[in-house]
C-alpha positions in Angstrom: 0.0 0.0 0.0 1.0 3.5 -0.6 2.0 6.0 2.3 -1.3 7.2 3.9 -2.3 10.8 4.3 -4.6 9.9 7.2 -3.6 11.3 10.5 -6.3 9.2 12.1 -5.5 5.8 10.9 -8.4 4.0 12.1 -9.8 3.0 8.7 -6.5 1.5 7.6 -5.9 -0.2 10.9 -9.2 -2.0 10.5 -9.0 -3.3 7.1 -8.8 -7.2 7.0 -5.3 -8.6 6.8 -4.1 -8.7 3.2 -4.2 -12.5 3.0 -8.1 -12.2 3.5 -8.4 -9.7 0.5 -9.7 -10.7 -2.9 -7.3 -10.7 -5.7 -7.4 -7.3 -7.2 -7.0 -7.4 -11.1 -5.2 -4.7 -13.0 -7.3 -3.4 -15.9 -6.2 -1.0 -18.6 -9.1 1.2 -17.6 -8.1 1.4 -13.9 -4.3 2.4 -14.0 -4.2 5.3 -11.5 -1.3 7.2 -9.9 -0.2 6.4 -6.3 -1.7 9.7 -5.0 -5.3 10.1 -6.0 -8.2 12.1 -4.4 -11.6 10.9 -5.9 -13.2 14.5 -5.6 -10.5 15.9 -7.4 -10.7 13.4 -10.3 -14.5 13.9 -10.4 -14.8 17.7 -9.9 -11.6 19.7 -10.1 -10.4 18.0 -13.1 -13.7 18.8 -14.9 -13.3 22.3 -13.9 -9.8 22.5 -15.2 -11.0 20.6 -18.3 -13.4 23.3 -19.4 -16.5 22.1 -17.8 -16.9 24.9 -15.2 -20.0 26.5 -16.7 -21.7 23.2 -17.6 -24.6 22.1 -15.4 -23.5 19.4 -12.9 -26.6 19.2 -10.6 -30.2 20.0 -11.4 -33.3 20.3 -9.3 -36.8 21.7 -10.1 -35.8 24.9 -8.1 -32.2 25.5 -9.7 -29.3 24.3 -11.5 -25.7 24.3 -10.2 -22.6 24.3 -12.4 -19.5 22.4 -12.0 -17.7 25.7 -11.0 -20.5 26.4 -8.4 -20.3 22.9 -7.1 -16.5 23.2 -6.9 -16.9 26.5 -4.9 -19.4 25.0 -2.4 -17.4 21.9 -1.9 -14.2 23.8 -1.1 -16.1 26.0 1.3 -17.5 22.9 3.1 -14.1 21.3 3.3 -12.7 24.5 5.1 -15.6 24.3 7.6 -14.8 20.5 8.2 -11.1 20.9 8.6 -10.8 24.2 10.2 -14.0 25.2 12.1 -14.9 21.4 13.0 -11.2 20.6 13.5 -11.5 17.3 11.7 -8.3 15.7 10.6 -7.6 13.3 7.6 -8.9 9.8 8.3 -11.9 10.9 10.6 -15.0 9.5 9.9 -17.9 11.6 9.0 -21.7 10.3 9.2 -23.7 11.8 6.3 -27.5 12.2 6.6 -29.4 13.4 3.7 -31.7 12.6 0.7 -30.6 13.3 -3.0 -30.2 17.0 -3.0 -27.4 19.3 -4.0 -26.0 19.9 -0.5 -25.9 16.3 0.2 -23.7 15.8 -2.8 -21.6 18.8 -2.1 -21.0 17.5 1.5 -20.1 13.9 0.5 -17.7 15.3 -2.1 -16.3 17.8 0.4 -15.5 15.1 3.0 -13.6 13.0 0.4 -11.7 16.1 -0.8 -10.7 16.9 2.8 -9.1 13.5 3.3 -12.0 12.4 5.6 -13.9 9.2 5.4 -17.6 9.5 4.1 -20.1 7.3 6.0 -23.3 8.0 4.2 -26.6 6.6 5.6 -30.1 5.9 4.2 -32.6 8.9 4.9 -35.2 6.6 6.6 -32.9 4.9 9.1 -33.9 5.6 12.8 -31.5 6.3 15.7 -31.6 2.7 16.7 -30.3 1.7 13.1 -27.8 4.5 13.1 -26.3 3.5 16.4 -24.4 0.4 15.4 -23.1 2.1 12.1 -21.9 5.1 14.2 -20.3 2.8 16.8 -18.8 0.5 14.4 -17.3 3.2 12.1 -16.4 5.3 15.3 -17.5 8.3 13.5 -16.1 11.7 14.7 -18.8 14.1 13.4 -21.9 14.3 11.4 -23.2 16.4 8.5 -27.1 16.1 8.4 -29.9 17.7 6.5 -32.2 19.8 8.9 -35.1 17.8 8.0 -33.5 14.6 9.3 -32.3 15.9 12.5 -34.8 14.2 14.8 -33.1 10.9 14.4 -29.6 12.3 14.8 -30.6 14.2 17.9 -32.0 10.9 19.3 -28.7 9.2 18.3 -26.6 11.9 20.0 -28.7 11.8 23.1 -27.4 8.3 23.7 -24.2 9.7 24.4 -20.8 9.3 23.1 -21.9 8.1 19.6 -21.0 11.4 17.8 -18.6 14.2 18.8 -20.1 17.0 16.9 -22.7 17.7 14.2 -23.7 20.4 11.7 -27.0 20.8 9.9 -27.2 21.6 6.3 -30.0 23.0 4.2 -30.5 25.4 7.3 -30.5 29.0 6.6 -31.4 29.9 10.2 -28.0 31.4 11.1 -27.6 29.1 14.1 -24.1 28.2 15.1 -24.7 24.6 14.1 -26.0 25.3 10.6 -23.4 24.6 7.9 -24.6 27.5 5.8 -23.9 30.0 8.6 -20.2 29.4 8.1 -19.9 29.0 4.3 -20.0 32.6 3.2 -16.7 33.4 5.1 -15.0 30.4 4.2 -12.5 30.7 1.1 -13.5 29.4 -2.3 -10.4 27.5 -2.9 -9.1 24.4 -0.9 -6.0 22.4 -1.3 -7.3 18.8 -1.5 -5.8 16.3 0.8 -2.8 14.4 -0.8 -4.5 11.0 -0.2 -3.1 7.8 -1.4 -5.0 5.9 -4.1 -5.7 3.2 -1.3 -6.6 5.4 1.3 -10.2 4.7 2.7 -12.6 7.3 1.2 -16.0 5.5 1.9 -17.4 3.2 4.2 -20.7 1.9 2.7 -23.0 -0.1 5.0 -25.0 -2.8 3.2 -28.7 -1.9 2.8 -30.1 -4.5 5.1 -31.7 -7.5 3.1 -30.0 -9.8 5.6 -30.8 -7.8 8.7 -27.3 -7.3 9.8 -25.5 -4.4 7.9 -21.8 -4.7 7.3 -19.5 -1.9 6.6 -17.5 -2.1 3.3 -14.4 0.0 2.9 -13.6 1.5 -0.5 -10.6 3.5 -1.5 -10.3 6.6 -3.6 -9.3 4.3 -6.5 -12.4 2.3 -6.2 -14.7 5.3 -6.4 -13.0 6.2 -9.7 -12.7 2.6 -11.0 -16.5 2.0 -10.7 -16.8 5.2 -13.1 -14.5 3.7 -15.6 -15.7 0.1 -15.9 -19.6 -0.5 -16.2 -20.2 3.1 -17.3 -17.4 3.0 -19.9 -18.2 -0.3 -21.4 -21.9 -0.7 -21.0 -23.8 2.6 -20.3 -21.6 4.7 -22.5 -22.8 8.2 -21.3 -21.6 11.5 -22.7 -21.5 15.1 -21.5 -24.9 16.0 -23.0 -26.8 13.3 -21.0 -29.0 14.1 -18.1 -29.1 11.4 -15.5 -32.1 11.0 -13.1 -33.5 8.2 -10.8 -34.5 7.1 -7.4 -31.5 5.1 -5.6 -30.2 7.3 -2.6 -26.7 8.6 -2.7 -26.0 6.7 0.5 -26.5 3.3 -1.7 -23.5 2.7 -3.9 -25.9 2.1 -6.8 -27.0 5.7 -6.3 -23.6 7.2 -5.5 -22.6 5.9 -9.0 -25.7 6.7 -11.0 -26.9 9.9 -9.2 -23.5 11.5 -8.9 -20.1 9.9 -9.9 -21.0 8.4 -13.2 -22.4 11.9 -14.7 -19.4 13.8 -13.1 -16.8 11.5 -14.8 -18.0 12.7 -18.2 -19.2 16.2 -17.4 -23.0 15.2 -17.7 -25.5 16.4 -15.2 -27.8 14.6 -12.9 -31.3 15.6 -11.8 -31.7 15.0 -8.1 -35.0 13.9 -6.8 -35.6 13.7 -3.2 -38.6 11.5 -3.1 -39.3 9.7 -6.3 -42.8 8.0 -6.9 -43.5 6.2 -10.2 -45.6 9.2 -11.4 -43.3 11.9 -10.2 -40.2 10.2 -11.8 -42.0 10.1 -15.2 -43.0 13.6 -15.0 -39.4 14.6 -14.0 -38.0 12.9 -17.1 -40.5 14.7 -19.3 -40.0 18.1 -17.5 -36.1 18.0 -17.5 -35.7 15.9 -20.8 -33.6 13.4 -19.0 -31.8 10.8 -21.1 -30.7 8.0 -18.6 -32.7 6.7 -15.6 -31.5 4.5 -12.8 -34.1 2.9 -10.5 -35.2 -0.6 -9.3 -37.4 -3.3 -10.9 -40.4 -2.5 -8.8 -40.4 1.1 -9.9 -40.2 0.1 -13.6 -43.1 -2.2 -13.3 -45.2 0.5 -11.6 -44.1 3.2 -14.2 -44.9 1.1 -17.3 -48.6 1.3 -17.3 -48.4 5.2 -16.8 -45.6 5.8 -19.4 -48.0 6.7 -22.3 -49.2 9.7 -20.3 -45.7 11.3 -20.4 -43.5 12.5 -23.2 -40.5 10.3 -22.6 -38.9 10.9 -26.1 -35.7 12.3 -24.4 -35.1 9.0 -22.6 -32.5 6.9 -24.2 -31.4 4.2 -21.6 -32.8 2.6 -18.5 -30.7 0.9 -15.8 -32.1 -1.7 -13.4 -30.3 -3.1 -10.5 -30.8 -3.6 -6.9 -32.8 -6.7 -7.1 -33.7 -9.4 -9.7 -35.3 -8.0 -12.8 -38.3 -10.3 -13.8 -38.5 -10.7 -17.6 -42.1 -9.7 -17.3 -41.0 -6.3 -16.0 -38.4 -6.1 -18.8 -40.9 -6.7 -21.5 -43.6 -4.4 -19.9 -41.3 -1.5 -19.9 -39.9 -2.2 -23.4 -43.6 -2.3 -24.8 -44.3 1.0 -22.9 -41.2 3.0 -23.9 -39.4 0.9 -26.8 -36.3 0.9 -24.4 -34.4 -2.3 -23.8 -33.6 -2.4 -20.2 -29.8 -2.4 -19.0 -29.9 -5.0 -16.3 -27.0 -5.4 -13.9 -25.9 -7.2 -10.7 -23.4 -5.5 -8.4 -23.0 -5.4 -4.7 -22.1 -2.9 -1.9 -18.8 -5.0 -1.4 -17.8 -4.6 -5.0 -19.1 -0.9 -5.2 -20.9 -1.2 -8.4 -22.2 -3.4 -11.3 -19.9 -6.2 -12.6 -22.3 -8.2 -14.7 -24.5 -6.5 -17.4 -25.1 -6.1 -21.1 -25.6 -3.3 -23.5 -29.2 -3.0 -25.1 -27.8 -4.5 -28.4 -26.4 -7.5 -26.6 -29.4 -8.4 -24.4 -30.2 -12.1 -24.2 -33.6 -12.8 -22.8 -33.6 -14.3 -19.3 -29.8 -13.3 -18.7 -28.5 -10.4 -16.7 -25.5 -10.3 -19.3 -22.0 -10.9 -19.5 -19.2 -10.0 -17.3 -18.2 -6.2 -17.4 -14.7 -5.8 -18.9 -12.1 -5.6 -16.2 -13.7 -8.3 -14.2 -13.8 -12.1 -14.2 -16.6 -14.3 -13.1 -17.1 -17.9 -12.9 -19.6 -20.5 -11.4 -18.2 -22.6 -8.6 -19.4 -25.5 -6.2 -19.0 -25.3 -2.7 -15.3 -26.5 -2.9 -14.5 -23.6 -5.2 -14.3 -25.8 -8.2 -15.7 -24.5 -11.5 -18.8 -26.2 -12.7 -19.6 -27.1 -16.2 -21.4 -24.5 -18.4 -25.2 -24.5 -17.9 -24.9 -26.0 -14.3 -26.1 -24.1 -11.4 -23.6 -23.0 -8.7 -22.2 -20.1 -6.8 -21.2 -16.8 -8.4 -17.5 -15.9 -7.9 -16.2 -12.5 -9.0 -12.9 -10.7 -9.1 -11.8 -7.5 -10.6 -10.2 -4.0 -9.8 -12.5 -3.8 -6.9 -13.5 -6.1 -4.1 -14.6 -6.9 -0.6 -12.9 -5.5 2.3 -15.0 -5.4 5.5 -14.7 -3.2 8.4 -13.5 -5.4 11.3 -16.0 -8.3 10.3 -15.5 -11.9 10.6 -17.8 -12.3 7.6 -14.8 -11.3 5.5 -13.9 -14.9 5.4 -17.3 -16.0 4.0 -17.4 -13.3 1.2 -13.8 -13.9 0.0 -12.3 -17.4 -0.7 -9.3 -18.3 -2.7 -9.0 -14.6 -4.0 -12.6 -14.6 -5.3 -15.5 -12.5 -4.1 -18.5 -14.6 -3.3 -21.6 -12.2 -3.4 -24.0 -15.0 -2.2 -25.8 -15.4 -5.6 -26.7 -18.7 -7.3 -26.2 -18.5 -11.2 -25.7 -20.6 -14.2 -23.5 -19.5 -17.2 -24.1 -20.5 -20.8 -21.6 -21.4 -23.5 -21.5 -17.8 -24.5 -20.7 -16.3 -21.3 -24.1 -15.2 -20.5 -25.1 -15.2 -16.7 -28.5 -16.3 -15.6 -29.6 -15.4 -12.1 -31.3 -18.2 -10.0 -31.6 -16.8 -6.4 -29.7 -15.6 -3.6 -27.8 -18.5 -2.2 -29.6 -18.5 1.1 -33.0 -18.2 -0.7 -32.6 -21.5 -2.7 -35.6 -23.8 -1.6 -34.9 -27.5 -1.4 -38.3 -29.3 -1.6 -38.7 -33.0 -2.2 -35.1 -33.2 -3.5 -35.5 -30.4 -5.8 -33.6 -27.0 -5.8 -36.0 -24.4 -6.5 -35.2 -20.8 -7.1 -37.6 -18.3 -5.5 -37.0 -15.6 -8.1 -38.1 -17.7 -11.0 -41.4 -18.4 -9.2 -41.8 -14.6 -8.5 -41.2 -13.9 -12.1 -43.9 -16.3 -13.3 -46.4 -15.0 -10.8 -45.6 -11.5 -12.0 -46.9 -12.4 -15.4 -50.3 -12.9 -14.0 -52.6 -10.0 -14.7 -53.8 -9.9 -11.1 -50.5 -9.8 -9.4 -49.0 -6.3 -8.4 -45.9 -7.8 -6.4 -45.0 -10.9 -4.7 -42.2 -12.7 -2.7 -41.3 -16.3 -2.5 -39.7 -18.3 0.3 -39.3 -21.8 1.5 -41.0 -22.8 4.7 -40.5 -26.1 6.7 -42.6 -29.0 5.7 -42.6 -32.5 7.5 -43.0 -34.4 4.2 -40.9 -32.5 1.7 -38.3 -30.6 3.9 -39.6 -27.4 2.6 -42.5 -26.2 0.5 -42.7 -23.1 -1.7 -44.7 -20.3 -0.2 -45.6 -17.1 -2.0 -46.7 -13.7 -0.4 -48.8 -12.0 -3.1 -50.0 -8.4 -3.3 -53.0 -8.3 -5.8 -54.0 -5.4 -7.9 -57.2 -3.5 -7.0 -60.4 -5.3 -8.0 -59.1 -8.9 -7.4 -60.5 -11.0 -4.6 -58.2 -12.3 -2.0 -59.7 -15.7 -1.7 -59.1 -19.5 -2.2 -60.2 -19.5 -5.9 -57.6 -16.7 -6.6 -54.9 -18.8 -4.8 -55.8 -21.9 -6.9 -55.7 -19.8 -9.9 -52.3 -18.5 -9.3 -51.0 -22.0 -8.5 -52.3 -23.3 -11.8 -51.0 -20.4 -13.7 -47.5 -21.1 -12.3 -47.8 -24.7 -13.2 -48.7 -23.9 -16.8 -45.8 -21.3 -16.9 -42.8 -23.1 -15.5 -42.0 -26.7 -14.2 -45.0 -27.9 -12.4 -43.1 -29.0 -9.3 -42.0 -25.6 -8.5 -45.6 -24.2 -7.9 -46.2 -22.4 -4.7 -48.0 -24.9 -2.3 -49.0 -22.2 -0.1 -50.2 -18.7 -0.7 -50.6 -15.8 1.5 -52.2 -12.4 0.4 -50.7 -9.3 1.8 -51.4 -5.5 1.4 -47.7 -4.9 1.0 -44.3 -6.5 1.2 -41.2 -5.5 3.4 -38.6 -3.8 1.3 -35.5 -1.9 2.0 -35.2 1.8 1.3 -33.6 1.0 -2.1 -36.5 -1.3 -3.2 -34.9 -4.7 -2.3 -37.4 -7.3 -1.0 -36.4 -8.4 2.5 -37.2 -12.1 2.4 -35.6 -12.6 5.8 -38.7 -10.6 7.2 -41.1 -12.8 5.4 -39.2 -15.9 6.9 -39.5 -14.3 10.3 -43.2 -13.8 10.0 
């Protein structure tokens, strides 16, 4: 590793031992100098390269140019380092939805050599407490509108030393804006090493126990130079938009870093509903949208009511994309979805396909720069077409913050994201299920998402989730939790109709032997179905 710029060495000290790291591959796209600051690469370089007057951030109220963002980031960095007295390596908890000040604070923390710990806006104090304790945060920057939970966290004592509120024009001493006008507009970026920790991203909670994943400055830039460069292929005229929070690495890439890397702009939406997102695309002439499969399915029936002629590309990630949703969106808009699988541990997408290379039923091929294979429990590669565990390696990889689960995620130099896949002879990857979600019933291995995809094709189904539940005779049986569209009865006749529909759509033995109707399903803030909550009742 390169000499660190961190005065507070907590992050580097709590990296896993090197022998537990995945093998990091060298890619022609990710050759970086030893000294690297991610914000300098994403922002300062764009201003120096002639993009100062170009729009970086958009909202319904105002636009912000790259130069204006550069000035604001510099002013915040001065406040962090001088008024708050933070030193390189200190961790800063970030609380905010997708708005320009949240973006500027995140960039400023990284530019100042601090470590950003962004958190989902809807987290409560009880959720924030283990994050703050594990990362040993030194300070917090929090949107005024989210202060209640931060105050509750601080009231617990010892969790956070100091905090400032942004989007707060009150003039109060703890309002960040109070100190910005007097702060210099230039800031000398911390001379960070490419392998200094810049970001601790906590997993979004589908397993119930979040883990802190540590990413270097080079990882943030690498995610911009792999999937976007080879699959998304954006340009400076693009206008990005979408719903994933900046605290989620899917959102950090699509809603901030990817557009900045090419001099494009991003429309920041604080609370996106299907209708408001479609309206925003129409209003701002957005060209690229990032969101989850559930949102696409809800938007498809509404799409004809909006002028979406500007939209060129749609990216889906965060959970499995049912083929029925892909086809609905394509019929509604004419756009072939860019599906992708990534992970917080790998920072972003590592398997995907351009619209021209989509193969039905497949997520796609490995993104250039990465390698992937399907292995058995002994890490032996299985024959093409057989189902096994997905193993990935590339320029990014898993490094948990002081977590014994590092030994589960990384084996023999490979990252194991916890997904079951098959790969065909042409290198296309076919998602089966989360490895923990494979249902073993009567000797058969059954993938829950396949049954969910079949149910979603039924005209009465709005959303569904499938799990295995214990059964004395079969070991497990398939159980489906189904939310019906308005106008359909939640009765035995409907359950029987859905069971028969699945039998006719996929292999009959996979049909759900139990169906429970629900008004809604538990999901994370990023849209992922929380099957562990279905299993726990």
